[in-house]
C-alpha positions in Angstrom: 56.3 -14.2 44.2 55.7 -10.9 46.0 53.3 -8.9 44.0 55.0 -5.5 44.5 58.6 -6.6 43.8 60.6 -6.6 40.6 59.7 -5.2 37.2 56.4 -6.9 36.9 54.4 -3.7 36.8 57.0 -1.8 34.6 54.8 -1.9 31.5 51.8 -0.4 33.4 54.0 2.4 34.8 55.4 3.3 31.4 52.0 3.3 29.8 50.8 5.7 32.6 53.8 7.9 32.1 53.1 8.1 28.4 49.6 9.6 28.9 50.8 13.0 27.8 51.8 11.7 24.4 49.1 12.3 21.8 48.5 13.0 18.2 47.6 16.6 19.0 50.9 17.4 20.8 53.1 14.6 19.6 55.6 16.5 17.5 59.1 15.4 18.5 61.3 18.6 18.2 64.5 16.6 18.4 63.5 14.2 15.6 61.5 16.7 13.6 58.5 14.3 13.3 55.2 13.5 14.9 55.1 9.7 14.9 51.4 9.6 15.8 50.1 11.3 12.7 52.6 10.0 10.1 52.4 6.9 7.9 52.3 4.3 10.7 49.3 2.9 12.6 50.4 2.6 16.2 48.7 -0.1 18.3 49.1 -1.1 21.9 48.8 -4.9 21.8 48.5 -5.2 25.5 50.4 -7.6 27.8 51.6 -11.1 26.7 49.9 -13.5 29.1 52.7 -15.6 30.7 53.1 -17.8 33.7 55.2 -16.5 36.6 55.9 -20.0 37.8 57.8 -21.8 35.0 60.6 -20.1 33.1 60.6 -22.6 30.3 56.9 -22.2 29.7 57.1 -18.4 30.0 59.9 -18.4 27.4 57.7 -20.5 25.0 54.7 -18.3 25.5 56.7 -15.1 24.8 58.4 -16.6 21.8 55.0 -17.7 20.4 53.6 -14.2 20.9 56.5 -12.5 19.2 56.3 -14.8 16.3 52.5 -14.2 16.0 52.7 -10.4 16.3 56.0 -9.8 14.5 55.0 -11.7 11.3 51.6 -10.1 10.8 51.4 -8.0 7.7 50.1 -4.5 8.0 46.4 -4.3 6.9 47.1 -2.1 3.9 49.9 -4.2 2.4 48.0 -5.7 -0.4 46.7 -2.4 -1.8 48.8 0.6 -0.9 52.5 -0.2 -0.4 55.2 0.0 -3.0 57.0 -3.4 -3.5 60.2 -1.4 -3.5 59.6 -0.3 0.2 60.1 -3.4 2.3 60.5 -1.3 5.4 56.9 -0.2 5.1 55.6 -3.7 4.6 56.4 -5.1 8.0 55.1 -4.8 11.5 57.6 -3.7 14.2 57.3 -4.2 17.9 58.5 -2.1 20.8 58.2 -4.0 24.0 57.8 -2.5 27.4 59.3 -4.2 30.4 59.6 -5.7 32.6 62.3 -8.3 32.9 65.1 -7.9 30.4 65.0 -11.6 29.5 62.2 -10.8 27.0 65.0 -9.9 24.5 65.7 -13.7 23.9 62.2 -14.6 22.6 62.2 -11.3 20.6 65.5 -12.2 18.9 64.2 -15.8 18.2 61.2 -14.4 16.5 63.1 -11.7 14.5 65.9 -14.1 13.4 63.1 -16.4 12.1 61.3 -13.6 10.4 64.4 -12.2 8.6 66.1 -15.6 8.1 69.4 -14.2 9.5 71.1 -13.2 12.8 70.1 -9.8 14.1 72.4 -7.0 15.0 71.8 -5.8 18.6 72.4 -2.4 20.0 72.2 -2.9 23.8 72.1 0.0 26.2 72.8 -1.3 29.7 75.0 -0.8 32.7 75.6 -4.6 32.5 76.9 -7.0 29.9 74.0 -9.5 30.1 76.2 -12.1 28.4 77.1 -13.7 31.7 78.0 -17.4 31.4 75.5 -19.0 33.8 77.7 -21.9 34.7 80.3 -19.5 36.1 78.0 -18.9 39.1 78.7 -21.9 41.3 75.7 -24.1 42.0 75.3 -27.8 42.9 72.2 -27.9 40.8 73.8 -26.8 37.5 74.7 -29.2 34.7 77.3 -27.1 32.9 77.3 -29.3 29.9 73.6 -28.9 29.2 72.8 -25.5 27.7 69.1 -26.2 27.9 69.2 -26.1 31.7 66.2 -24.1 32.7 67.9 -22.0 35.3 70.3 -20.7 32.7 67.6 -18.4 31.4 67.7 -15.1 33.3 67.7 -11.4 32.7 71.5 -11.5 32.8 72.2 -14.4 30.5 69.7 -14.0 27.6 72.3 -12.5 25.3 74.7 -15.4 26.1 71.9 -17.8 25.2 71.0 -15.8 22.0 74.6 -15.9 20.9 74.8 -19.7 21.4 71.7 -20.1 19.4 73.1 -18.0 16.5 70.6 -15.3 16.8 73.0 -12.3 17.2 75.1 -10.9 14.3 78.6 -11.2 15.6 80.8 -8.2 14.9 77.9 -5.8 14.3 76.4 -5.8 17.8 77.3 -3.2 20.5 76.9 -2.7 24.2 76.7 0.9 25.3 76.7 2.4 28.8 78.6 -0.3 30.6 79.9 0.3 34.1 79.2 -3.0 36.0 81.5 -5.0 38.2 83.0 -8.2 36.7 83.9 -11.6 38.1 87.5 -10.8 37.2 89.5 -8.5 34.9 91.1 -11.2 32.8 90.4 -10.4 29.2 91.5 -13.9 28.2 89.2 -16.0 30.5 86.8 -13.6 32.3 83.5 -12.0 31.5 84.9 -9.8 28.8 86.4 -12.8 27.1 82.9 -14.5 27.0 81.5 -11.3 25.6 84.1 -10.9 22.9 83.7 -14.5 21.9 80.0 -13.8 21.3 81.0 -11.0 18.9 80.2 -7.9 20.9 81.8 -4.5 20.9 81.8 -2.6 24.2 81.3 1.1 24.9 81.7 2.1 28.5 79.7 4.8 30.2 82.9 6.8 30.8 83.7 6.8 27.1 81.3 9.7 26.7 83.8 11.9 28.5 86.3 11.5 25.6 83.9 10.9 22.7 80.8 12.9 23.6 77.3 11.7 22.8 77.9 12.4 19.1 81.0 10.2 19.1 79.2 7.4 20.9 76.4 7.5 18.3 78.9 7.6 15.4 80.8 4.6 16.8 77.6 2.6 17.1 76.5 3.4 13.5 79.9 2.6 12.1 79.9 -0.8 13.9 76.4 -1.8 13.0 75.7 -0.2 9.6 72.4 1.3 8.4 71.0 -1.6 6.5 71.4 -4.6 8.8 68.2 -5.5 10.7 68.8 -4.1 14.3 67.2 -5.0 17.6 67.5 -2.1 20.0 67.4 -3.2 23.7 67.4 -0.4 26.3 67.8 -1.2 30.0 66.6 1.8 32.0 69.7 1.3 34.3 71.8 2.9 31.6 70.6 6.1 33.2 72.2 7.1 36.5 70.1 5.9 39.4 70.0 9.5 40.7 67.7 10.2 37.8 66.1 6.8 37.3 66.1 4.9 40.6 63.2 2.6 39.8 65.2 -0.4 38.6 66.4 -3.7 40.1 70.2 -3.4 39.7 71.2 0.3 39.9 74.7 1.2 39.1 75.9 4.7 40.1 77.7 6.9 37.6 75.5 6.5 34.6 74.4 8.7 31.7 71.8 11.4 32.2 68.4 11.0 30.5 69.3 13.8 28.1 72.6 12.1 27.1 70.9 8.8 26.3 68.2 10.6 24.3 70.8 12.5 22.3 72.6 9.2 21.5 69.4 7.7 20.4 68.8 10.6 18.1 72.3 10.1 16.8 71.6 6.5 15.7 68.1 7.2 14.2 69.4 6.0 10.8 69.7 2.4 11.9 67.3 -0.2 10.5 65.5 -0.9 13.7 63.2 -3.9 13.3 62.3 -4.3 17.0 63.1 -2.7 20.3 62.5 -3.0 24.1 62.7 -0.6 27.0 63.0 -2.7 30.1 63.8 -3.2 33.8 61.5 -0.4 35.0 60.6 -1.4 38.6 57.9 1.0 39.9 58.2 -0.1 43.5 61.6 1.5 43.6 60.7 4.6 41.8 60.4 8.1 43.3 57.2 9.9 44.1 57.5 11.8 40.8 57.8 8.5 38.9 60.8 9.8 37.2 62.0 6.4 36.0 58.7 5.6 34.3 58.8 9.1 32.8 62.3 8.6 31.4 61.3 5.2 30.0 58.2 6.7 28.3 60.4 9.4 26.7 62.8 6.7 25.4 60.0 4.8 23.9 58.8 8.0 22.2 62.3 8.5 20.8 62.6 5.0 19.4 59.1 5.2 17.9 60.0 8.5 16.3 63.1 6.9 14.8 61.1 4.0 13.3 58.6 6.4 11.8 61.3 8.7 10.5 63.1 5.9 8.8 59.8 5.0 7.1 59.4 8.5 5.8 62.8 8.2 4.2 61.8 4.9 2.6 58.7 6.5 1.2 60.8 9.2 -0.5 63.1 6.4 -2.0 60.4 4.0 -3.0 57.2 5.9 -3.2 53.7 4.7 -2.1 50.1 5.6 -2.4 49.2 8.7 -0.3 47.0 8.6 2.7 47.6 4.9 3.6 48.8 3.8 7.0 50.7 0.7 8.2 50.8 -1.0 11.5 53.6 -0.3 14.0 
């Protein structure tokens, strides 16, 4: 493994780009909230230590870490939280990446935690529900879904669907513009995607629907009460604005358009999120990709906190207490 390649140092780049975010000047004018001085305690849990040499072991390590972190109760649960405010009684994780395959262990942990499949809102230029056996290889055993090479950053949602982790019919792709193996809706990539229960929104749909229409379509499909995992590949943004990613696709949304769509879906019940595929070795001198990713994390964080404020108003809680996020 070459040290400087891929998205290995994506989390470090996003952290560096977020250095301007602070409690003092953290008010999000779009969201109308400062997530850093509200009800939540925000912690950087550091990097999950995983092996770069064994996919199966790395998947096990990530799954164990998500289960450990995601099921921890906030420190103040026993004394300050209203029993009628479950949203405020649970830790939530935003993962920085890095390779998009981290979504699979996250969904395994969340499905276990909530005892149900999770709705996924997936922003990406690519489907990431690719059937791995459709890529010819003499080494593949197509009948064995546990084949280690099946687990990649383009197949993790195919695997998650097969494991029953994704809520079919209330999961959405947005920002799609990738090439396909074929255009046959009956047998091709879209057929596999539809069979897994996904709804697709193309990048070009914004020309007819606008960012508000895109957001409305997502909310109508997903609902506001289902637990939602928000997975955001930085290649949703046009590579002219965010070149630091491994699989750039020209013709994407602007950073502002993506941010406006995220603000439009702030009412979703987001229980976990990731911002991934930031590859600093391909970024520009201004580190614009990392800057965009840090802003997106800030928007997601703001939405989580804003939802908690709404839950406070509905359920009530002791004043002055903070929970872990």
